[in-house]
KETI-684278 format. One line per 3 residues: number of its first residue (from 0); their letters; for each residue x, y, z of N, C-alpha, C. Coordinates in pm, whole numbers. Last residue first. Layout:
NUM = a = X Y Z X Y Z X Y Z ~ ...
% end
This chain:
285 = dse = 3463 1009 2498 3410 904 2414 3395 822 2406 ~ 3440 1287 2671 3409 1327 2583 3338 1142 2469 ~ 3698 1141 2911 3538 1216 2859 3439 1258 2779
282 = ssf = 3903 1200 2686 3848 994 2782 3684 1061 2732 ~ 3900 1386 2455 3892 1375 2595 3834 1194 2605 ~ 3966 1625 2182 3956 1538 2256 3992 1487 2370
279 = ndr = 4067 1849 2084 3966 1889 2136 3886 1704 2247 ~ 4210 1726 1845 4307 1870 1957 4160 1839 2067 ~ 4040 1656 1666 4109 1546 1796 4159 1605 1878
276 = isk = 3855 1757 1489 3788 1716 1723 3963 1667 1776 ~ 3985 1765 1285 3920 1902 1349 3866 1878 1496 ~ 4039 1548 1189 4172 1607 1245 4080 1805 1277
273 = mpr = 3789 1300 1230 3827 1383 1172 3938 1470 1256 ~ 3943 1054 1490 3857 1064 1383 3899 1199 1269 ~ 4109 784 1190 4025 829 1259 4128 915 1410
270 = lgd = 4330 841 996 4260 727 1049 4228 854 1150 ~ 4421 904 704 4407 759 697 4389 698 807 ~ 4440 1171 647 4628 1037 684 4525 950 765
267 = sad = 4309 1311 474 4492 1367 519 4565 1242 486 ~ 4081 1225 543 4135 1144 375 4239 1183 451 ~ 3999 1075 868 4078 1217 767 4174 1160 724
264 = trw = 3704 816 887 3823 859 888 3896 1026 834 ~ 3465 944 1187 3485 917 1035 3586 886 954 ~ 3375 1097 1364 3463 1038 1380 3462 987 1283
261 = lrd = 3198 1277 1281 3383 1351 1288 3383 1265 1320 ~ 2942 1140 1287 3060 1155 1136 3130 1216 1134 ~ 2822 1057 1548 3009 1032 1481 3028 1082 1332
258 = nie = 2631 1242 1534 2750 1212 1633 2867 1179 1588 ~ 2432 1154 1377 2465 1243 1367 2625 1325 1427 ~ 2321 896 1369 2499 891 1314 2536 1050 1330
255 = sav = 2033 954 1496 2102 886 1546 2246 860 1521 ~ 1931 1142 1289 1953 1210 1404 2049 1136 1488 ~ 2094 1100 1001 2024 1117 1029 2072 1077 1180
252 = akk = 2279 1163 704 2272 1136 863 2202 1181 918 ~ 2122 1079 386 2160 1175 466 2157 1140 551 ~ 1945 1065 92 2007 1013 95 2127 1174 259
249 = lgd = 1587 1059 79 1689 1148 29 1796 1052 134 ~ 1342 886 161 1383 894 -1 1523 951 -25 ~ 1211 947 401 1218 1059 268 1242 955 104
246 = gda = 1091 623 501 1195 687 453 1136 766 384 ~ 1019 354 543 1066 382 427 1129 508 375 ~ 921 223 827 1107 237 767 1134 243 638
243 = aea = 733 316 820 747 367 880 949 409 771 ~ 657 81 653 567 157 624 697 333 664 ~ 662 -86 868 773 -190 811 774 -23 697
240 = qkv = 476 -75 1123 690 2 1114 759 -63 974 ~ 286 -108 989 307 21 1032 450 30 1027 ~ 351 -388 1006 300 -344 905 298 -222 867
237 = eei = 438 -454 1229 488 -491 1162 465 -406 1058 ~ 140 -409 1388 293 -272 1441 363 -338 1343 ~ -4 -605 1210 -74 -394 1202 123 -298 1216
234 = lts = 86 -860 1361 154 -807 1203 100 -665 1197 ~ 41 -799 1650 100 -810 1613 144 -813 1479 ~ -255 -798 1603 -169 -703 1627 -65 -631 1618
231 = iqd = -244 -1056 1482 -357 -942 1458 -263 -837 1441 ~ -216 -1207 1773 -155 -1202 1645 -185 -1092 1501 ~ -353 -1110 1961 -243 -1066 2003 -160 -1087 1836
228 = plw = -629 -1186 1854 -611 -1068 1882 -479 -986 1858 ~ -598 -1438 1629 -647 -1416 1738 -604 -1238 1717 ~ -764 -1524 1264 -630 -1452 1356 -707 -1448 1516
225 = chg = -876 -1857 1110 -969 -1688 1218 -765 -1612 1269 ~ -869 -2033 1016 -881 -1984 920 -907 -1840 983 ~ -1015 -2317 1151 -815 -2237 1120 -788 -2142 1065
222 = qsy = -1179 -2430 1259 -1164 -2492 1157 -1002 -2438 1077 ~ -1256 -2284 1491 -1162 -2436 1471 -1138 -2484 1387 ~ -1359 -2022 1466 -1207 -2046 1544 -1145 -2257 1498
219 = edg = -1642 -2026 1450 -1526 -1983 1287 -1420 -2094 1363 ~ -1775 -1959 1643 -1749 -2110 1644 -1740 -2111 1488 ~ -1461 -1852 1895 -1572 -1825 1831 -1622 -2012 1767
216 = agd = -1306 -1864 2082 -1448 -1906 2112 -1512 -1920 2017 ~ -1076 -1758 2055 -1060 -1861 2072 -1206 -1936 2085 ~ -1117 -1451 2179 -1057 -1533 2226 -1103 -1682 2238
213 = idl = -1162 -1311 1901 -1082 -1245 2026 -1051 -1347 2130 ~ -1135 -1429 1546 -1203 -1398 1650 -1144 -1381 1769 ~ -1131 -1346 1187 -1086 -1206 1338 -1196 -1354 1410
210 = hfe = -1028 -1310 884 -1130 -1338 950 -1082 -1286 1137 ~ -919 -976 736 -931 -1092 770 -1009 -1159 898 ~ -874 -777 422 -990 -777 525 -962 -991 582
207 = ivk = -664 -513 318 -664 -590 358 -788 -716 507 ~ -656 -303 103 -694 -385 186 -694 -480 198 ~ -433 -340 -86 -449 -207 -99 -537 -185 134
204 = adw = -153 -480 -243 -272 -489 -208 -291 -353 -66 ~ 96 -451 -344 61 -308 -345 -78 -336 -317 ~ 288 -686 -377 200 -690 -485 95 -600 -492
201 = kni = 479 -646 -180 529 -743 -307 406 -642 -366 ~ 364 -641 25 502 -497 -23 539 -608 -103 ~ 111 -700 109 130 -574 95 328 -471 16
198 = arh = 162 -903 36 69 -942 -50 106 -761 10 ~ 379 -985 241 410 -1027 154 296 -966 -12 ~ 218 -1003 406 360 -896 415 367 -882 263
195 = ivg = 116 -1260 451 -1 -1047 456 152 -971 452 ~ 213 -1362 441 138 -1357 316 141 -1230 327 ~ 345 -1395 651 415 -1367 575 371 -1353 447
192 = snv = 125 -1465 847 180 -1265 856 267 -1283 762 ~ -157 -1631 786 30 -1610 734 43 -1506 756 ~ -427 -1738 769 -361 -1668 892 -155 -1673 887
189 = thd = -584 -1749 558 -414 -1824 512 -360 -1846 693 ~ -724 -1641 412 -746 -1710 547 -676 -1796 502 ~ -822 -1299 387 -715 -1384 396 -743 -1510 487
186 = swg = -782 -1018 31 -885 -1146 199 -833 -1243 172 ~ -664 -836 -73 -647 -919 -39 -788 -961 114 ~ -742 -559 -358 -649 -664 -196 -686 -755 -165
183 = irc = -770 -257 -584 -685 -419 -501 -637 -452 -408 ~ -876 -22 -734 -804 -47 -641 -776 -251 -592 ~ -865 -150 -1101 -978 -83 -901 -854 -117 -884
180 = nta = -802 -213 -1323 -804 -87 -1290 -799 5 -1184 ~ -883 -459 -1466 -944 -340 -1399 -997 -273 -1417 ~ -625 -547 -1495 -718 -648 -1532 -838 -468 -1544
177 = kri = -441 -482 -1318 -423 -520 -1488 -545 -483 -1586 ~ -577 -631 -1111 -589 -491 -1109 -556 -432 -1221 ~ -547 -901 -1170 -689 -845 -1120 -686 -694 -1165
174 = tdi = -263 -905 -1122 -306 -964 -1270 -492 -950 -1267 ~ -243 -876 -916 -141 -797 -1002 -197 -835 -1107 ~ -304 -1063 -769 -353 -882 -718 -333 -755 -845
171 = asl = -171 -1279 -864 -311 -1302 -881 -376 -1093 -865 ~ -51 -1357 -695 19 -1251 -802 -113 -1273 -882 ~ -112 -1488 -513 -105 -1298 -464 -65 -1266 -561
168 = nae = -233 -1720 -477 -182 -1697 -614 -204 -1532 -570 ~ -258 -1943 -203 -285 -1791 -201 -261 -1732 -367 ~ -114 -2167 -163 -263 -2217 -272 -317 -2033 -339
165 = nys = 6 -2177 -7 135 -2276 -155 -31 -2212 -229 ~ -105 -2185 249 29 -2009 164 58 -2056 -7 ~ -400 -2237 269 -257 -2310 226 -202 -2186 125
162 = tpy = -705 -2188 393 -650 -2135 279 -468 -2179 294 ~ -887 -2329 609 -819 -2230 590 -771 -2313 465 ~ -1144 -2278 346 -1108 -2261 544 -1056 -2345 599
159 = asv = -1109 -2112 82 -1112 -2198 197 -1030 -2163 268 ~ -1155 -1893 -154 -1217 -1947 -79 -1177 -2084 -28 ~ -912 -1680 -207 -928 -1747 -168 -1005 -1892 -95
156 = chl = -979 -1306 -342 -935 -1433 -226 -925 -1526 -274 ~ -916 -971 -376 -856 -1114 -446 -867 -1234 -305 ~ -1066 -768 -409 -1000 -845 -300 -1020 -992 -317
153 = itp = -1158 -497 -449 -1160 -555 -543 -1094 -672 -419 ~ -1356 -132 -496 -1249 -197 -409 -1263 -387 -458 ~ -1569 -12 -781 -1558 -113 -666 -1442 -86 -605
150 = eck = -1740 225 -755 -1645 199 -877 -1574 109 -762 ~ -2121 279 -933 -1996 254 -907 -1849 209 -887 ~ -2215 374 -1187 -2152 462 -1051 -2118 395 -952
147 = nkr = -2360 72 -1342 -2417 245 -1157 -2338 314 -1140 ~ -2066 42 -1452 -2219 122 -1544 -2369 147 -1433 ~ -1983 -90 -1239 -1976 106 -1297 -2107 149 -1429
144 = lve = -2148 -285 -1195 -2098 -194 -1048 -2084 -53 -1151 ~ -2086 -443 -1415 -2234 -425 -1403 -2177 -311 -1256 ~ -1771 -429 -1431 -1833 -382 -1543 -1995 -336 -1461
141 = vah = -1783 -613 -1267 -1703 -465 -1246 -1735 -350 -1319 ~ -1848 -866 -1315 -1900 -815 -1175 -1854 -598 -1199 ~ -1702 -900 -1538 -1819 -866 -1580 -1877 -781 -1450
138 = iie = -1442 -912 -1431 -1409 -817 -1524 -1606 -772 -1531 ~ -1524 -1152 -1321 -1429 -1038 -1217 -1501 -947 -1282 ~ -1546 -1290 -1498 -1678 -1343 -1407 -1574 -1171 -1359
135 = dln = -1291 -1356 -1628 -1435 -1283 -1700 -1502 -1248 -1599 ~ -1130 -1420 -1419 -1124 -1317 -1476 -1213 -1275 -1513 ~ -1285 -1636 -1208 -1210 -1662 -1288 -1256 -1500 -1328
132 = amg = -1351 -1702 -894 -1361 -1690 -978 -1275 -1653 -1065 ~ -1281 -1832 -588 -1350 -1911 -659 -1405 -1835 -808 ~ -1293 -1518 -396 -1247 -1637 -470 -1319 -1716 -522
129 = tsi = -1381 -1217 -444 -1337 -1268 -534 -1343 -1467 -543 ~ -1493 -924 -299 -1448 -1022 -313 -1429 -1156 -430 ~ -1581 -586 -338 -1592 -782 -366 -1498 -851 -294
126 = ivp = -1740 -284 -146 -1572 -402 -136 -1687 -549 -224 ~ -1825 29 -222 -1833 -109 -242 -1730 -193 -241 ~ -1964 288 -92 -1854 227 -193 -1933 61 -179
123 = kkt = -2283 427 -156 -2169 380 -130 -2094 287 -100 ~ -2492 428 -351 -2392 547 -378 -2257 564 -288 ~ -2668 308 -333 -2680 293 -244 -2600 498 -242
120 = lac = -2644 144 -630 -2755 243 -607 -2749 331 -506 ~ -2495 -79 -505 -2407 27 -604 -2564 193 -587 ~ -2672 -219 -480 -2561 -198 -308 -2514 -106 -401
117 = ail = -2763 -309 -717 -2855 -232 -575 -2759 -219 -426 ~ -2609 -430 -770 -2653 -325 -870 -2764 -173 -727 ~ -2551 -639 -721 -2438 -494 -750 -2480 -507 -717
114 = ldd = -2764 -802 -640 -2745 -769 -574 -2640 -618 -604 ~ -2824 -829 -917 -2898 -733 -855 -2863 -693 -755 ~ -2570 -1037 -945 -2617 -892 -1025 -2747 -845 -954
111 = wll = -2389 -1241 -878 -2569 -1160 -804 -2595 -1030 -865 ~ -2182 -1317 -857 -2229 -1352 -988 -2351 -1293 -996 ~ -1997 -1279 -595 -2030 -1275 -696 -2075 -1157 -839
108 = eys = -2182 -1467 -369 -2274 -1371 -445 -2238 -1271 -585 ~ -1941 -1603 -297 -2071 -1664 -333 -2120 -1543 -399 ~ -1816 -1346 -200 -1696 -1417 -271 -1815 -1469 -428
105 = aik = -2005 -1089 -89 -1883 -1156 -110 -1861 -1261 -170 ~ -1950 -704 -73 -2040 -858 -145 -1888 -955 -133 ~ -2014 -513 140 -1866 -558 90 -1973 -710 29
102 = yfd = -2016 -164 112 -2128 -288 154 -1949 -340 121 ~ -2016 80 388 -1943 86 264 -1978 -65 280 ~ -2060 214 652 -1993 232 576 -1958 245 442
99 = vyp = -2436 118 731 -2238 -5 730 -2214 185 605 ~ -2689 278 825 -2591 152 916 -2427 216 843 ~ -2877 268 656 -2853 362 728 -2749 324 813
96 = kle = -2802 -1 505 -2813 190 423 -2809 282 572 ~ -2922 -201 614 -2781 -148 615 -2842 -9 564 ~ -3182 -284 440 -3244 -269 609 -3046 -246 661
93 = sva = -3144 -211 159 -3175 -137 228 -3194 -128 368 ~ -2999 -494 120 -2931 -327 114 -2996 -236 143 ~ -3156 -648 265 -3114 -646 304 -2943 -459 345
90 = dly = -3378 -690 24 -3363 -671 119 -3320 -609 256 ~ -3092 -938 -92 -3210 -836 -145 -3239 -722 -51 ~ -2920 -1074 53 -3090 -1094 28 -3071 -986 -19
87 = fpt = -2685 -1039 252 -2692 -1198 129 -2778 -1149 92 ~ -2498 -783 301 -2565 -837 242 -2596 -945 189 ~ -2195 -723 568 -2227 -756 400 -2382 -883 395
84 = csf = -2138 -496 640 -2190 -538 680 -2219 -687 557 ~ -1888 -170 855 -1990 -234 762 -2074 -423 769 ~ -1771 57 993 -1880 -35 983 -1877 -79 914
81 = kie = -1461 271 1126 -1580 211 1012 -1654 46 1013 ~ -1403 393 1466 -1437 274 1322 -1511 230 1213 ~ -1408 453 1711 -1366 563 1514 -1358 438 1452
78 = ker = -1621 432 1859 -1500 370 1833 -1350 397 1769 ~ -1799 544 1805 -1803 555 1903 -1625 525 1922 ~ -1923 431 1589 -1888 570 1559 -1782 612 1744
75 = ckk = -1897 92 1655 -1885 224 1619 -1807 306 1631 ~ -2131 153 1851 -2018 109 1909 -1953 167 1827 ~ -2327 249 1691 -2300 346 1716 -2238 291 1813
72 = yli = -2369 25 1509 -2295 159 1415 -2263 204 1521 ~ -2396 -149 1678 -2312 -156 1625 -2178 -62 1600 ~ -2678 -90 1763 -2635 -72 1812 -2493 -98 1748
69 = plf = -2819 -62 1481 -2767 25 1499 -2691 64 1585 ~ -2763 -416 1434 -2801 -324 1404 -2684 -188 1448 ~ -2919 -527 1625 -2792 -503 1649 -2689 -389 1558
66 = elp = -3212 -593 1491 -3198 -484 1604 -3057 -468 1657 ~ -3139 -804 1359 -3200 -707 1311 -3142 -571 1446 ~ -2877 -1006 1404 -3028 -956 1418 -2998 -889 1392
63 = lew = -2701 -1219 1172 -2754 -1148 1280 -2851 -1046 1381 ~ -2706 -1661 1211 -2766 -1468 1191 -2719 -1400 1340 ~ -2639 -1849 1313 -2482 -1785 1283 -2598 -1622 1266
60 = ekr = -2825 -2076 1326 -2765 -1976 1550 -2603 -1864 1463 ~ -2863 -2097 1074 -2992 -1992 1191 -2925 -2007 1292 ~ -2720 -2316 1059 -2671 -2175 966 -2737 -2096 1143
57 = drh = -2868 -2523 1098 -2782 -2531 1214 -2727 -2369 1169 ~ -2935 -2626 805 -3087 -2528 843 -2997 -2486 1003 ~ -2672 -2709 704 -2725 -2596 696 -2814 -2545 771
54 = qks = -2688 -2955 861 -2553 -2860 863 -2614 -2724 799 ~ -2891 -3103 763 -2925 -3013 939 -2824 -2879 934 ~ -3119 -3114 516 -2908 -3106 550 -2949 -2998 645
51 = iel = -3335 -3101 356 -3208 -3281 361 -3087 -3186 484 ~ -3420 -2926 353 -3511 -2965 417 -3479 -3063 384 ~ -3155 -2743 207 -3238 -2693 400 -3318 -2814 427
48 = iep = -3258 -2803 15 -3080 -2796 69 -3171 -2789 165 ~ -3508 -2719 -88 -3448 -2860 -98 -3326 -2844 -45 ~ -3471 -2404 -100 -3529 -2508 72 -3548 -2609 19
45 = afl = -3157 -2261 -99 -3269 -2285 -180 -3354 -2434 -54 ~ -3044 -2030 94 -2986 -2127 15 -3149 -2193 35 ~ -3091 -1770 182 -2938 -1766 165 -2969 -1899 57
42 = eei = -3312 -1698 352 -3309 -1629 196 -3143 -1685 134 ~ -3310 -1874 511 -3460 -1925 432 -3443 -1779 266 ~ -3153 -1760 695 -3152 -1894 558 -3202 -1934 429
39 = kfl = -3059 -1466 616 -3100 -1514 688 -3099 -1684 634 ~ -2765 -1224 718 -2824 -1307 598 -2968 -1361 691 ~ -2568 -989 693 -2651 -998 725 -2716 -1058 639
36 = qfk = -2208 -1025 886 -2260 -1078 761 -2438 -1076 799 ~ -1963 -743 936 -2016 -840 1006 -2128 -837 853 ~ -1624 -574 968 -1740 -613 956 -1854 -794 977
33 = iad = -1500 -294 1031 -1484 -371 1108 -1564 -449 1078 ~ -1153 -93 1002 -1301 -109 984 -1345 -256 1023 ~ -865 -59 1092 -935 117 1008 -1164 34 1008
30 = cgv = -739 -135 1381 -738 -221 1283 -910 -10 1209 ~ -565 -164 1550 -506 -91 1522 -603 -113 1347 ~ -684 -284 1775 -600 -351 1724 -525 -266 1612
27 = ksa = -905 -201 1906 -772 -198 2022 -660 -218 1886 ~ -1047 -246 1705 -1050 -105 1748 -913 -122 1792 ~ -1107 -457 1738 -1081 -471 1648 -1054 -302 1609
24 = cei = -1229 -469 2020 -1176 -576 1955 -1042 -491 1921 ~ -1426 -297 1982 -1358 -286 2043 -1280 -371 2085 ~ -1583 -547 1786 -1626 -370 1770 -1437 -305 1876
21 = fqi = -1559 -753 2033 -1576 -729 1877 -1546 -650 1850 ~ -1744 -647 2248 -1605 -731 2215 -1518 -722 2105 ~ -2041 -665 2063 -1931 -561 2054 -1791 -522 2126
18 = ard = -2072 -955 2018 -2004 -840 1902 -1959 -706 1925 ~ -2100 -1004 2286 -1981 -1030 2281 -2016 -979 2116 ~ -2354 -806 2329 -2264 -815 2428 -2108 -814 2393
15 = idk = -2507 -942 2137 -2433 -809 2126 -2356 -769 2161 ~ -2497 -1275 1966 -2445 -1208 2183 -2407 -1105 2153 ~ -2430 -1465 1761 -2647 -1448 1840 -2587 -1332 1963
12 = shn = -2169 -1539 1752 -2319 -1589 1838 -2362 -1537 1859 ~ -2003 -1430 1688 -2061 -1343 1756 -2155 -1384 1807 ~ -1903 -1534 1397 -1772 -1564 1532 -1852 -1482 1668
9 = ssv = -1907 -1563 1208 -2074 -1600 1292 -1975 -1583 1373 ~ -1747 -1202 1087 -1836 -1392 1051 -1951 -1470 1112 ~ -1589 -1071 1094 -1652 -1124 1236 -1688 -1224 1179
6 = eai = -1300 -917 1021 -1434 -933 945 -1489 -1117 1091 ~ -1130 -627 994 -1151 -779 1084 -1353 -773 1041 ~ -942 -487 732 -1132 -482 781 -1073 -631 872
3 = fda = -694 -215 709 -773 -399 780 -915 -380 807 ~ -524 -61 433 -701 -86 542 -707 -226 598 ~ -251 -8 381 -328 -83 362 -454 -24 481
0 = m = -68 307 410 -81 258 431 -216 96 459
% end
């Protein structure tokens, strides 16, 4: 089954209790991992942008406090869910190292070789998103990681918030897989269960990342790219059931139909049930 990663992004609102609720929620709905983001706006945006753009300065309120990390790590261990975080500045890699099970490189940082190398050198797993990227840029990132003895997982992604289903271009999953021979998944911004099912069942996505909000009150929810708990819980259960429906491939009567085998038509006279049970039949046994 595909691994599901819940992306919290800025929806924690710098509230440790709320951040913990995200971990509890992600575990409850069946996620394999939860991911936060570690950035400082002064090391994310150029100073000339911050000087003139209040919109970008306001992202200061989205920063994850460093003191949250050990608390979130401990909660993830308690809930038996993997803990990850996206580093957006170089020192963040070492700050995260004691806590994260894997690193996630955001689409916007795909071209930053130094960040890729820093993550690779920790010897922890690395997942990279590929929104806006072309195939040459993806191949380059994979080569950088492999040169540093890191075999990444790649997420096909469309960096539109939200993404329309007809721009998902899920067939690119296969294109990236063939070009890189990497484990491939889908980073979702569609909030469309059909897209997720298609990514898994048609294109064999091994990882599904999605944005989660616990109550519709998160800073990003109004943009339309975040799943609510009941939505994602239903989807994950459907995926589990679909996998269980595959069975073992052996063509034989299953338990629920065993009793009806003798009620098939007897080849000798074209009547039901088999002659072997007709003499002992009673209305009570019908």
